[in-house]
C-alpha positions in Angstrom: 5.0 -0.6 24.1 2.6 -0.4 21.1 2.0 -3.6 19.1 0.5 -4.0 15.7 -0.9 -7.4 14.7 -2.1 -9.0 11.5 -3.7 -12.4 11.0 -3.5 -14.6 7.9 -7.0 -16.0 7.2 -8.7 -17.9 4.4 -12.1 -16.8 2.9 -13.9 -19.8 4.3 -12.6 -19.4 7.8 -15.2 -16.9 9.0 -15.8 -18.8 12.3 -12.1 -18.7 13.1 -11.9 -15.0 12.2 -14.8 -14.3 14.4 -13.3 -16.1 17.3 -9.9 -14.4 16.9 -11.7 -11.0 16.6 -13.9 -11.7 19.7 -11.0 -12.8 21.9 -7.4 -11.8 21.7 -6.9 -9.7 18.6 -8.6 -6.5 19.9 -6.0 -6.3 22.7 -3.4 -5.4 20.1 -3.0 -1.7 19.7 -4.0 -2.0 16.0 -4.8 -5.1 14.0 -6.1 -6.4 10.7 -6.9 -9.7 8.9 -5.3 -10.4 5.6 -7.8 -12.2 3.3 -7.9 -13.1 -0.4 -11.6 -12.2 -0.7 -13.7 -9.1 -0.4 -15.0 -8.3 3.1 -16.9 -5.3 4.3 -15.3 -5.1 7.7 -12.9 -2.2 8.4 -10.3 -4.5 9.9 -9.8 -6.6 6.8 -7.1 -6.0 4.2 -8.0 -7.7 0.9 -5.3 -9.2 -1.4 -5.4 -10.7 -4.9 -2.7 -13.3 -4.2 -4.0 -16.8 -4.9 -4.9 -19.2 -2.1 -2.6 -22.1 -1.3 0.5 -22.9 0.8 2.7 -22.0 -2.1 1.6 -18.4 -1.7 1.8 -18.0 2.1 5.1 -16.2 1.9 3.7 -13.8 -0.7 0.7 -13.1 1.6 2.8 -12.7 4.7 5.2 -10.3 3.0 2.2 -8.3 1.7 1.0 -8.0 5.3 4.3 -6.8 6.6 4.6 -4.4 3.6 1.2 -3.0 4.6 2.5 -2.5 8.1 5.7 -0.9 6.7 3.7 1.5 4.5 1.1 2.6 7.0 2.1 1.7 10.6 5.9 1.7 10.8 6.4 4.9 12.8 3.4 4.5 15.1 4.2 1.1 16.6 7.1 -0.6 18.2 6.5 -4.3 17.4 4.8 -6.1 14.6 3.1 -9.5 15.0 2.1 -12.1 12.3 -0.3 -14.8 13.4 -2.7 -17.3 11.9 -6.4 -17.8 12.3 -5.8 -20.7 14.6 -3.4 -18.8 16.8 -4.4 -17.5 20.3 -2.2 -14.9 21.9 -2.1 -13.4 25.4 -1.2 -9.9 24.4 -0.4 -8.7 27.9 2.2 -11.5 28.3 3.6 -10.6 24.9 4.0 -6.9 25.9 5.5 -8.0 29.3 8.1 -10.1 27.4 8.9 -7.3 24.9 9.3 -4.8 27.7 12.5 -6.6 28.6 14.2 -6.0 25.3 16.2 -2.8 25.4 17.6 -0.9 22.4 16.8 -0.4 18.8 18.8 -3.2 17.2 16.8 -5.3 14.7 15.3 -8.3 16.4 12.6 -10.9 16.1 11.2 -13.7 18.3 8.8 -16.6 18.5 9.0 -20.4 18.8 12.6 -21.0 17.7 13.1 -23.9 15.3 16.6 -25.0 14.6 16.8 -26.5 11.1 17.1 -25.3 7.5 18.5 -21.9 8.2 21.9 -20.9 9.7 20.3 -19.4 12.8 17.1 -21.3 12.7 13.8 -19.5 12.3 10.5 -18.8 14.1 7.5 -21.2 13.6 4.6 -19.5 11.9 1.7 -21.2 13.7 2.2 -19.7 17.2 2.9 -16.3 15.7 6.2 -14.3 15.7 7.1 -10.7 16.3 9.5 -8.2 14.7 10.6 -4.8 16.0 10.5 -1.7 13.9 14.1 -2.0 12.6 13.6 -5.7 11.8 10.5 -4.9 9.8 12.4 -2.2 7.9 15.2 -4.6 7.0 12.7 -7.4 6.0 11.1 -5.2 3.5 14.5 -4.1 2.2 15.4 -7.7 1.8 12.4 -8.7 -0.2 12.8 -5.5 -2.3 16.3 -6.6 -3.2 16.2 -8.8 -6.4 17.3 -12.4 -5.8 18.0 -12.0 -2.1 14.9 -13.5 -0.5 12.4 -16.1 -1.9 8.9 -14.7 -2.3 6.8 -17.5 -3.9 6.9 -21.1 -2.8 8.7 -22.6 0.1 7.5 -22.5 3.7 6.4 -19.0 4.8 8.0 -19.0 8.3 11.2 -20.5 7.0 11.5 -18.0 4.1 10.8 -15.1 6.4 13.5 -16.4 8.8 16.0 -16.9 6.0 15.4 -13.4 4.8 15.8 -11.9 8.2 19.1 -13.7 8.7 20.4 -12.4 5.4 19.6 -8.8 6.3 21.2 -9.1 9.8 18.3 -9.4 12.1 19.0 -11.0 15.5 16.9 -13.7 17.0 16.0 -13.1 20.7 15.1 -15.9 23.0 11.5 -16.2 24.0 12.2 -18.7 26.8 11.0 -17.7 30.3 13.3 -17.6 33.3 12.8 -21.4 33.8 13.8 -22.1 30.2 10.2 -23.0 29.2 8.7 -22.0 25.8 6.3 -19.1 25.9 5.2 -19.6 22.2 3.5 -23.0 22.2 3.6 -24.9 18.9 1.7 -28.1 19.8 -2.0 -28.6 20.5 -3.2 -27.3 23.9 -4.6 -30.7 25.0 -1.2 -32.3 24.4 0.1 -30.5 27.4 -2.9 -31.6 29.5 -2.7 -35.3 28.7 1.1 -35.4 28.3 1.1 -36.3 24.6 3.4 -33.8 23.1 4.5 -35.5 19.8 7.8 -37.3 19.9 9.1 -35.4 16.9 8.9 -32.0 18.6 12.5 -32.2 20.1 13.9 -32.7 16.7 12.7 -29.3 15.5 13.1 -27.1 18.6 16.2 -25.1 19.4 15.4 -25.5 23.1 14.6 -29.0 24.4 14.0 -28.2 28.1 10.5 -28.5 29.8 8.8 -29.7 26.6 5.7 -31.0 28.4 5.3 -27.8 30.5 3.3 -24.6 29.8 5.0 -21.5 30.9 3.2 -19.3 33.4 4.2 -16.4 31.0 2.8 -18.1 27.9 2.4 -15.8 25.0 0.6 -18.0 22.4 -0.9 -21.3 21.5 -1.3 -22.8 18.0 -4.0 -25.2 16.6 -6.7 -23.5 18.5 -10.3 -24.0 17.3 -13.0 -21.3 18.0 -14.5 -23.0 21.0 -11.1 -23.5 22.7 -10.3 -19.8 22.0 -13.4 -18.7 23.8 -12.9 -21.1 26.7 -9.3 -20.0 27.3 -10.3 -16.3 26.9 -13.1 -16.7 29.4 -10.9 -18.4 32.0 -8.1 -15.8 31.6 -10.3 -12.7 31.7 -13.5 -13.4 33.5 -12.7 -15.6 36.5 -12.0 -13.4 39.4 
């Protein structure tokens, strides 16, 4: 399984970009940051789309379009993440290895509202296979079908994927525990997962537990990324 990853970043988030680059991102088979400013690094794709939440869908579609144009035939799965996402790429690949067939599919932390089939939360990252990526770009290239500017990025991507017939595949482990974690890491340690979380999630089982097959965490600052990475990869 070959996985291509891109990370949305802001020009003033250099510490976050550095932490992502120094920890999990290089375990993807190829990767790049999408930034609205000029950077000299080879792993940065620059865009001229304005900053701001209203343009996150534009930026995300640009990132997927870049993958479609340059990476489509060389990789099996395509990941979008944020600069405060931490991913355990080996667990991601283990999970994806169980999906058989070429039917269009995408997965992540499944939220249940605002779209007929729900959608994947953007913060923990989500993943599309090759055929889903192909259909997503087709959807955004079809006038009036998918909303590009404004709205919530993850929701608009999810709505577009539903319209073009992409299937959501469950990311729950065999114990029905989430593998894409949407709340802060410390909330699992001190049992303070916010009370509003069940309202949004498709699955309401084991909300205060962290799967042994966890794929990602959201709301991770640079120090926490380095701490988690050290524990996972350096303790024998």
